[in-house]
mmCIF file of the C-alpha atoms, coordinates in Angstrom:
data_MODEL
# 
_entry.id   MODEL 
# 
loop_
_atom_site.group_PDB 
_atom_site.id 
_atom_site.type_symbol 
_atom_site.label_atom_id 
_atom_site.label_alt_id 
_atom_site.label_comp_id 
_atom_site.label_asym_id 
_atom_site.label_entity_id 
_atom_site.label_seq_id 
_atom_site.pdbx_PDB_ins_code 
_atom_site.Cartn_x 
_atom_site.Cartn_y 
_atom_site.Cartn_z 
_atom_site.occupancy 
_atom_site.B_iso_or_equiv 
_atom_site.pdbx_formal_charge 
_atom_site.auth_seq_id 
_atom_site.auth_comp_id 
_atom_site.auth_asym_id 
_atom_site.auth_atom_id 
_atom_site.pdbx_PDB_model_num 
ATOM 1   C CA . GLN A 1 1   ? -0.031 -0.035  0.016  1.00 0.00 ? 1   GLN A CA 1 
ATOM 2   C CA . VAL A 1 2   ? 2.604  2.590   1.118  1.00 0.00 ? 2   VAL A CA 1 
ATOM 3   C CA . GLN A 1 3   ? 5.713  2.225   -1.026 1.00 0.00 ? 3   GLN A CA 1 
ATOM 4   C CA . LEU A 1 4   ? 8.956  3.433   0.576  1.00 0.00 ? 4   LEU A CA 1 
ATOM 5   C CA . ALA A 1 5   ? 12.497 3.972   -0.721 1.00 0.00 ? 5   ALA A CA 1 
ATOM 6   C CA . GLU A 1 6   ? 15.291 3.676   1.813  1.00 0.00 ? 6   GLU A CA 1 
ATOM 7   C CA . SER A 1 7   ? 18.574 5.466   1.539  1.00 0.00 ? 7   SER A CA 1 
ATOM 8   C CA . GLY A 1 8   ? 21.678 6.457   3.560  1.00 0.00 ? 8   GLY A CA 1 
ATOM 9   C CA . GLY A 1 9   ? 23.356 3.085   4.108  1.00 0.00 ? 9   GLY A CA 1 
ATOM 10  C CA . GLY A 1 10  ? 27.067 2.636   3.635  1.00 0.00 ? 10  GLY A CA 1 
ATOM 11  C CA . LEU A 1 11  ? 30.333 1.358   5.027  1.00 0.00 ? 11  LEU A CA 1 
ATOM 12  C CA . VAL A 1 12  ? 31.505 2.705   8.359  1.00 0.00 ? 12  VAL A CA 1 
ATOM 13  C CA . GLN A 1 13  ? 33.906 1.750   11.089 1.00 0.00 ? 13  GLN A CA 1 
ATOM 14  C CA . THR A 1 14  ? 32.904 0.649   14.608 1.00 0.00 ? 14  THR A CA 1 
ATOM 15  C CA . GLY A 1 15  ? 31.772 3.782   16.523 1.00 0.00 ? 15  GLY A CA 1 
ATOM 16  C CA . GLY A 1 16  ? 30.733 5.641   13.509 1.00 0.00 ? 16  GLY A CA 1 
ATOM 17  C CA . SER A 1 17  ? 27.411 7.102   12.535 1.00 0.00 ? 17  SER A CA 1 
ATOM 18  C CA . LEU A 1 18  ? 24.970 6.949   9.668  1.00 0.00 ? 18  LEU A CA 1 
ATOM 19  C CA . ARG A 1 19  ? 21.541 8.510   9.049  1.00 0.00 ? 19  ARG A CA 1 
ATOM 20  C CA . LEU A 1 20  ? 18.964 6.502   7.158  1.00 0.00 ? 20  LEU A CA 1 
ATOM 21  C CA . SER A 1 21  ? 15.986 8.003   5.496  1.00 0.00 ? 21  SER A CA 1 
ATOM 22  C CA . CYS A 1 22  ? 12.918 6.880   3.580  1.00 0.00 ? 22  CYS A CA 1 
ATOM 23  C CA . ALA A 1 23  ? 10.123 8.529   1.682  1.00 0.00 ? 23  ALA A CA 1 
ATOM 24  C CA . PRO A 1 24  ? 6.865  7.149   0.381  1.00 0.00 ? 24  PRO A CA 1 
ATOM 25  C CA . SER A 1 25  ? 5.307  7.186   -2.981 1.00 0.00 ? 25  SER A CA 1 
ATOM 26  C CA . ASP A 1 26  ? 1.848  7.125   -1.362 1.00 0.00 ? 26  ASP A CA 1 
ATOM 27  C CA . ARG A 1 27  ? 0.164  10.278  0.036  1.00 0.00 ? 27  ARG A CA 1 
ATOM 28  C CA . THR A 1 28  ? -0.982 8.313   3.175  1.00 0.00 ? 28  THR A CA 1 
ATOM 29  C CA . PHE A 1 29  ? 2.594  8.170   4.601  1.00 0.00 ? 29  PHE A CA 1 
ATOM 30  C CA . SER A 1 30  ? 1.864  10.740  7.424  1.00 0.00 ? 30  SER A CA 1 
ATOM 31  C CA . ARG A 1 31  ? -1.183 8.716   8.626  1.00 0.00 ? 31  ARG A CA 1 
ATOM 32  C CA . VAL A 1 32  ? 0.629  5.473   9.375  1.00 0.00 ? 32  VAL A CA 1 
ATOM 33  C CA . TYR A 1 33  ? 2.731  4.352   12.369 1.00 0.00 ? 33  TYR A CA 1 
ATOM 34  C CA . MET A 1 34  ? 6.212  3.941   10.860 1.00 0.00 ? 34  MET A CA 1 
ATOM 35  C CA . GLY A 1 35  ? 9.094  1.769   11.859 1.00 0.00 ? 35  GLY A CA 1 
ATOM 36  C CA . TRP A 1 36  ? 12.474 0.386   10.881 1.00 0.00 ? 36  TRP A CA 1 
ATOM 37  C CA . PHE A 1 37  ? 13.500 -3.244  10.652 1.00 0.00 ? 37  PHE A CA 1 
ATOM 38  C CA . ARG A 1 38  ? 16.747 -4.878  9.763  1.00 0.00 ? 38  ARG A CA 1 
ATOM 39  C CA . GLN A 1 39  ? 17.692 -8.283  8.302  1.00 0.00 ? 39  GLN A CA 1 
ATOM 40  C CA . VAL A 1 40  ? 20.869 -10.235 7.845  1.00 0.00 ? 40  VAL A CA 1 
ATOM 41  C CA . PRO A 1 41  ? 20.771 -12.840 5.053  1.00 0.00 ? 41  PRO A CA 1 
ATOM 42  C CA . GLY A 1 42  ? 19.540 -16.193 6.460  1.00 0.00 ? 42  GLY A CA 1 
ATOM 43  C CA . LYS A 1 43  ? 18.185 -14.722 9.587  1.00 0.00 ? 43  LYS A CA 1 
ATOM 44  C CA . ALA A 1 44  ? 14.729 -13.395 10.572 1.00 0.00 ? 44  ALA A CA 1 
ATOM 45  C CA . ARG A 1 45  ? 13.794 -9.729  10.063 1.00 0.00 ? 45  ARG A CA 1 
ATOM 46  C CA . GLU A 1 46  ? 14.388 -7.816  13.361 1.00 0.00 ? 46  GLU A CA 1 
ATOM 47  C CA . PHE A 1 47  ? 12.409 -4.878  14.714 1.00 0.00 ? 47  PHE A CA 1 
ATOM 48  C CA . VAL A 1 48  ? 14.513 -1.801  15.350 1.00 0.00 ? 48  VAL A CA 1 
ATOM 49  C CA . ALA A 1 49  ? 12.331 1.244   16.076 1.00 0.00 ? 49  ALA A CA 1 
ATOM 50  C CA . ALA A 1 50  ? 8.871  2.694   15.566 1.00 0.00 ? 50  ALA A CA 1 
ATOM 51  C CA . ILE A 1 51  ? 7.266  6.112   15.746 1.00 0.00 ? 51  ILE A CA 1 
ATOM 52  C CA . SER A 1 52  ? 3.620  7.270   15.977 1.00 0.00 ? 52  SER A CA 1 
ATOM 53  C CA . TRP A 1 53  ? 2.031  9.186   13.183 1.00 0.00 ? 53  TRP A CA 1 
ATOM 54  C CA . SER A 1 54  ? 2.281  12.300  15.327 1.00 0.00 ? 54  SER A CA 1 
ATOM 55  C CA . GLY A 1 55  ? 5.875  11.714  16.305 1.00 0.00 ? 55  GLY A CA 1 
ATOM 56  C CA . SER A 1 56  ? 4.981  11.962  20.009 1.00 0.00 ? 56  SER A CA 1 
ATOM 57  C CA . THR A 1 57  ? 5.737  8.278   20.744 1.00 0.00 ? 57  THR A CA 1 
ATOM 58  C CA . THR A 1 58  ? 8.878  6.452   19.888 1.00 0.00 ? 58  THR A CA 1 
ATOM 59  C CA . ILE A 1 59  ? 9.936  2.852   20.585 1.00 0.00 ? 59  ILE A CA 1 
ATOM 60  C CA . LEU A 1 60  ? 13.385 1.426   20.272 1.00 0.00 ? 60  LEU A CA 1 
ATOM 61  C CA . ALA A 1 61  ? 14.609 -2.233  20.519 1.00 0.00 ? 61  ALA A CA 1 
ATOM 62  C CA . ASP A 1 62  ? 16.751 -2.816  23.483 1.00 0.00 ? 62  ASP A CA 1 
ATOM 63  C CA . SER A 1 63  ? 19.650 -3.677  21.133 1.00 0.00 ? 63  SER A CA 1 
ATOM 64  C CA . VAL A 1 64  ? 19.752 -0.074  19.843 1.00 0.00 ? 64  VAL A CA 1 
ATOM 65  C CA . LYS A 1 65  ? 18.323 1.949   22.672 1.00 0.00 ? 65  LYS A CA 1 
ATOM 66  C CA . GLY A 1 66  ? 20.599 4.832   23.621 1.00 0.00 ? 66  GLY A CA 1 
ATOM 67  C CA . ARG A 1 67  ? 22.371 4.628   20.221 1.00 0.00 ? 67  ARG A CA 1 
ATOM 68  C CA . PHE A 1 68  ? 19.604 4.994   17.554 1.00 0.00 ? 68  PHE A CA 1 
ATOM 69  C CA . THR A 1 69  ? 17.012 7.684   17.208 1.00 0.00 ? 69  THR A CA 1 
ATOM 70  C CA . ILE A 1 70  ? 13.895 7.510   15.038 1.00 0.00 ? 70  ILE A CA 1 
ATOM 71  C CA . SER A 1 71  ? 12.142 10.686  13.770 1.00 0.00 ? 71  SER A CA 1 
ATOM 72  C CA . ARG A 1 72  ? 9.680  11.692  11.167 1.00 0.00 ? 72  ARG A CA 1 
ATOM 73  C CA . ASP A 1 73  ? 8.898  14.829  9.211  1.00 0.00 ? 73  ASP A CA 1 
ATOM 74  C CA . SER A 1 74  ? 5.170  14.650  8.324  1.00 0.00 ? 74  SER A CA 1 
ATOM 75  C CA . ALA A 1 75  ? 5.366  17.806  6.263  1.00 0.00 ? 75  ALA A CA 1 
ATOM 76  C CA . GLU A 1 76  ? 8.088  16.254  4.044  1.00 0.00 ? 76  GLU A CA 1 
ATOM 77  C CA . ASN A 1 77  ? 6.707  12.789  4.324  1.00 0.00 ? 77  ASN A CA 1 
ATOM 78  C CA . THR A 1 78  ? 9.980  11.253  5.487  1.00 0.00 ? 78  THR A CA 1 
ATOM 79  C CA . VAL A 1 79  ? 11.103 9.074   8.379  1.00 0.00 ? 79  VAL A CA 1 
ATOM 80  C CA . SER A 1 80  ? 14.655 8.859   9.495  1.00 0.00 ? 80  SER A CA 1 
ATOM 81  C CA . LEU A 1 81  ? 16.915 6.648   11.670 1.00 0.00 ? 81  LEU A CA 1 
ATOM 82  C CA . GLN A 1 82  ? 19.958 8.292   13.159 1.00 0.00 ? 82  GLN A CA 1 
ATOM 83  C CA . MET A 1 83  ? 22.480 5.547   14.053 1.00 0.00 ? 83  MET A CA 1 
ATOM 84  C CA . ASN A 1 84  ? 25.373 6.417   16.411 1.00 0.00 ? 84  ASN A CA 1 
ATOM 85  C CA . SER A 1 85  ? 28.022 4.320   18.015 1.00 0.00 ? 85  SER A CA 1 
ATOM 86  C CA . LEU A 1 86  ? 27.607 1.630   15.385 1.00 0.00 ? 86  LEU A CA 1 
ATOM 87  C CA . LYS A 1 87  ? 28.733 -1.904  16.099 1.00 0.00 ? 87  LYS A CA 1 
ATOM 88  C CA . PRO A 1 88  ? 29.550 -4.793  13.728 1.00 0.00 ? 88  PRO A CA 1 
ATOM 89  C CA . GLU A 1 89  ? 26.409 -6.507  14.857 1.00 0.00 ? 89  GLU A CA 1 
ATOM 90  C CA . ASP A 1 90  ? 24.408 -3.584  13.427 1.00 0.00 ? 90  ASP A CA 1 
ATOM 91  C CA . THR A 1 91  ? 25.461 -4.766  9.951  1.00 0.00 ? 91  THR A CA 1 
ATOM 92  C CA . ALA A 1 92  ? 22.231 -5.610  8.090  1.00 0.00 ? 92  ALA A CA 1 
ATOM 93  C CA . VAL A 1 93  ? 19.870 -4.423  5.339  1.00 0.00 ? 93  VAL A CA 1 
ATOM 94  C CA . TYR A 1 94  ? 17.530 -1.815  6.875  1.00 0.00 ? 94  TYR A CA 1 
ATOM 95  C CA . TYR A 1 95  ? 13.948 -1.386  5.855  1.00 0.00 ? 95  TYR A CA 1 
ATOM 96  C CA . CYS A 1 96  ? 11.260 1.038   6.674  1.00 0.00 ? 96  CYS A CA 1 
ATOM 97  C CA . ASN A 1 97  ? 7.618  0.361   6.671  1.00 0.00 ? 97  ASN A CA 1 
ATOM 98  C CA . GLY A 1 98  ? 4.240  1.193   8.167  1.00 0.00 ? 98  GLY A CA 1 
ATOM 99  C CA . VAL A 1 99  ? 4.015  -1.004  11.277 1.00 0.00 ? 99  VAL A CA 1 
ATOM 100 C CA . HIS A 1 100 ? 1.458  -2.305  13.773 1.00 0.00 ? 100 HIS A CA 1 
ATOM 101 C CA . GLN A 1 101 ? 1.481  -4.714  16.642 1.00 0.00 ? 101 GLN A CA 1 
ATOM 102 C CA . MET A 1 102 ? 0.308  -8.326  16.367 1.00 0.00 ? 102 MET A CA 1 
ATOM 103 C CA . SER A 1 103 ? 0.324  -10.379 19.577 1.00 0.00 ? 103 SER A CA 1 
ATOM 104 C CA . GLY A 1 104 ? 2.825  -7.933  21.095 1.00 0.00 ? 104 GLY A CA 1 
ATOM 105 C CA . THR A 1 105 ? 5.116  -7.974  18.170 1.00 0.00 ? 105 THR A CA 1 
ATOM 106 C CA . TRP A 1 106 ? 5.791  -5.260  15.674 1.00 0.00 ? 106 TRP A CA 1 
ATOM 107 C CA . VAL A 1 107 ? 5.102  -6.311  12.125 1.00 0.00 ? 107 VAL A CA 1 
ATOM 108 C CA . GLY A 1 108 ? 5.196  -4.553  8.811  1.00 0.00 ? 108 GLY A CA 1 
ATOM 109 C CA . THR A 1 109 ? 1.819  -3.293  7.522  1.00 0.00 ? 109 THR A CA 1 
ATOM 110 C CA . ASN A 1 110 ? 2.774  -3.026  3.901  1.00 0.00 ? 110 ASN A CA 1 
ATOM 111 C CA . SER A 1 111 ? 5.002  -4.923  1.493  1.00 0.00 ? 111 SER A CA 1 
ATOM 112 C CA . TRP A 1 112 ? 8.778  -4.661  1.975  1.00 0.00 ? 112 TRP A CA 1 
ATOM 113 C CA . GLY A 1 113 ? 11.045 -2.555  -0.263 1.00 0.00 ? 113 GLY A CA 1 
ATOM 114 C CA . LYS A 1 114 ? 14.624 -3.093  -1.357 1.00 0.00 ? 114 LYS A CA 1 
ATOM 115 C CA . GLY A 1 115 ? 16.145 -1.663  1.928  1.00 0.00 ? 115 GLY A CA 1 
ATOM 116 C CA . THR A 1 116 ? 19.566 -0.039  2.323  1.00 0.00 ? 116 THR A CA 1 
ATOM 117 C CA . LEU A 1 117 ? 22.675 -1.922  3.325  1.00 0.00 ? 117 LEU A CA 1 
ATOM 118 C CA . VAL A 1 118 ? 24.584 -0.860  6.437  1.00 0.00 ? 118 VAL A CA 1 
ATOM 119 C CA . THR A 1 119 ? 28.053 -2.390  6.909  1.00 0.00 ? 119 THR A CA 1 
ATOM 120 C CA . VAL A 1 120 ? 30.021 -1.748  10.039 1.00 0.00 ? 120 VAL A CA 1 
ATOM 121 C CA . SER A 1 121 ? 33.640 -2.921  9.942  1.00 0.00 ? 121 SER A CA 1 
ATOM 122 C CA . SER A 1 122 ? 35.632 -4.119  12.934 1.00 0.00 ? 122 SER A CA 1 
# 
């Protein structure tokens, strides 16, 4: 339903920072609860962060709390993930999507895009 294009990935050293962004092709972007997920090939997709449509509520996975910040700009229809103090275990393809909870677990509301690759070297 809401098509998103992620950008901002790249190669950084441990302790470095990256800022990921995504923007929709659908005009309903500002009306959905947005989130970021990440996935390593061969492993399950992992929830990273979510933000309410108003931006007043943010949720971070324990693995990134204190290091990552999620934000959105409804006027520009973008959602961002600021990643600081990056670790090798943060290496993954990162995806953004509308999100909702199902049995206490965050899941993507829409189809998944291509994502953007983040590689953190040791």
